[in-house]
C-alpha positions in Angstrom: 121.0 369.7 122.9 119.3 366.7 121.9 118.7 365.5 125.8 116.8 368.8 126.6 114.5 368.4 123.4 113.1 365.3 124.2 109.8 365.0 126.2 111.2 362.4 129.1 112.9 363.0 132.3 116.4 361.9 132.1 118.0 360.6 135.2 121.0 363.1 136.2 123.7 360.8 135.2 122.4 360.6 131.7 122.2 364.3 131.1 125.4 365.1 133.1 127.7 365.8 130.1 125.3 368.5 128.8 124.7 370.2 132.2 128.2 372.4 131.8 126.6 374.1 128.7 123.5 374.9 130.5 123.3 377.9 132.8 121.6 377.2 136.1 119.1 379.6 135.4 117.4 377.6 132.5 117.8 374.0 134.4 115.2 373.5 136.8 117.0 370.6 138.2 120.0 372.7 138.8 118.0 375.6 140.3 116.0 373.3 142.5 118.8 371.6 144.1 121.2 374.3 144.4 123.2 373.5 141.5 126.4 375.4 140.6 127.0 377.5 137.7 130.6 377.3 138.1 131.0 375.1 135.1 132.4 372.3 137.4 131.3 369.0 138.1 127.9 368.7 139.9 127.2 365.9 141.9 123.7 364.0 141.7 122.7 361.0 143.6 119.1 359.6 143.8 119.5 359.6 147.8 120.5 363.3 148.0 117.8 364.2 145.6 115.2 362.8 148.0 116.4 364.0 151.2 115.2 367.3 152.6 117.6 368.2 155.2 119.6 366.6 157.6 119.6 368.1 161.3 123.0 368.3 163.2 122.6 368.7 166.4 125.8 369.1 168.5 126.5 371.7 171.4 130.2 372.3 170.1 130.1 375.0 167.4 133.4 373.5 165.8 132.2 370.2 165.5 128.5 371.3 164.4 130.4 373.2 161.4 132.8 370.4 160.4 129.8 367.9 160.3 127.6 370.6 158.3 130.5 370.9 155.6 131.3 367.7 155.6 127.4 366.6 155.1 127.1 369.5 152.5 130.1 367.8 150.5 128.1 364.7 150.5 125.4 366.2 148.5 122.7 366.5 151.2 121.0 369.7 152.7 121.7 370.6 156.3 120.0 372.0 159.3 121.7 373.0 162.9 120.8 372.7 166.2 123.0 373.8 169.0 121.2 372.0 171.9 118.7 368.9 172.6 116.1 371.6 173.1 116.7 373.4 169.8 116.6 370.0 168.2 113.2 369.1 170.0 111.8 372.5 169.0 112.7 371.8 165.2 111.7 368.1 165.6 108.1 368.9 167.3 107.4 372.3 165.4 106.5 373.3 161.7 109.7 372.5 160.3 109.8 368.7 161.3 108.6 368.0 157.7 112.2 369.5 156.5 114.0 367.0 158.2 115.0 363.5 156.7 117.4 362.4 159.2 119.1 363.7 162.5 122.7 363.4 163.3 122.5 363.7 167.3 125.3 364.1 169.8 124.9 362.0 172.6 126.8 364.1 175.3 125.6 367.6 175.6 124.8 370.3 178.5 121.3 370.6 179.2 119.2 368.1 177.4 121.4 365.5 176.0 120.8 363.0 173.2 119.5 360.2 175.2 116.9 362.7 176.8 116.0 363.9 173.1 115.9 360.0 172.2 113.3 359.6 175.1 111.1 362.3 174.2 110.8 361.5 170.5 110.1 357.5 171.5 107.2 356.6 170.2 105.9 359.4 168.3 105.0 359.1 164.5 106.8 360.6 161.9 110.3 360.9 163.6 113.1 360.8 161.0 115.8 358.2 161.6 118.4 359.3 164.0 122.1 358.5 164.1 124.0 359.1 167.4 127.4 360.3 167.5 129.5 360.8 170.4 133.2 361.2 171.4 132.6 358.8 174.5 131.9 355.6 172.7 131.2 352.4 174.8 129.4 349.3 174.0 126.6 350.0 176.8 126.1 353.8 175.2 125.8 352.4 171.7 123.2 349.6 173.0 120.9 352.0 175.2 121.0 354.7 172.1 120.0 351.9 169.8 117.2 350.4 172.3 116.0 354.2 172.6 115.4 354.4 168.8 118.7 355.5 166.8 119.4 353.8 163.9 123.3 353.8 164.0 125.8 355.0 166.4 129.0 356.6 165.3 132.3 357.6 167.3 133.6 361.2 166.9 135.7 362.0 165.0 133.9 359.9 162.3 135.3 359.7 158.8 133.3 361.3 155.9 133.4 357.9 154.5 131.8 356.1 157.6 129.2 358.9 158.0 128.1 358.9 154.4 127.7 355.1 154.6 125.6 355.6 157.9 123.5 358.1 156.3 123.0 356.3 153.1 121.8 353.3 155.1 119.6 355.1 157.5 117.8 356.6 154.4 117.6 353.5 152.7 116.0 351.7 155.7 113.7 354.5 156.3 112.8 354.5 152.6 111.8 350.7 152.9 109.7 351.2 156.0 
């Protein structure tokens, strides 16, 4: 098609009408960002293209899986950790460059969310952290924000609220 023959990079919304005609194997954008060759609509947004992965930290496997699917549907990549210790291994290890944002459960067995925030406090290169808990209180929110969280959500969080929180945190980080 005409758009594909041009020597300019088009924003995804400009070429979207032609993407359904193009096999994934021939489209570097679709290949790189996990496109689908199912012929259905493909969702692109500038924020999701820049995001490497969102680390989901929750000791409840069911909640972790729900959050993972919700975040994937919003167009972001995911990585999961089942404990605070696992999260710190990822965030302090070689994989840390792959993480753009952390969704951290506050109440977990072992190393809880507040302890993770304390351990990461003052370190450079730490991605923005959104804290979540089923035990929402004003004190918990204030303490989490003082410890370095950029936002606080109460479980069960709606997909809409989660999307707003994630996009806001990523925009704030991009401006920093």
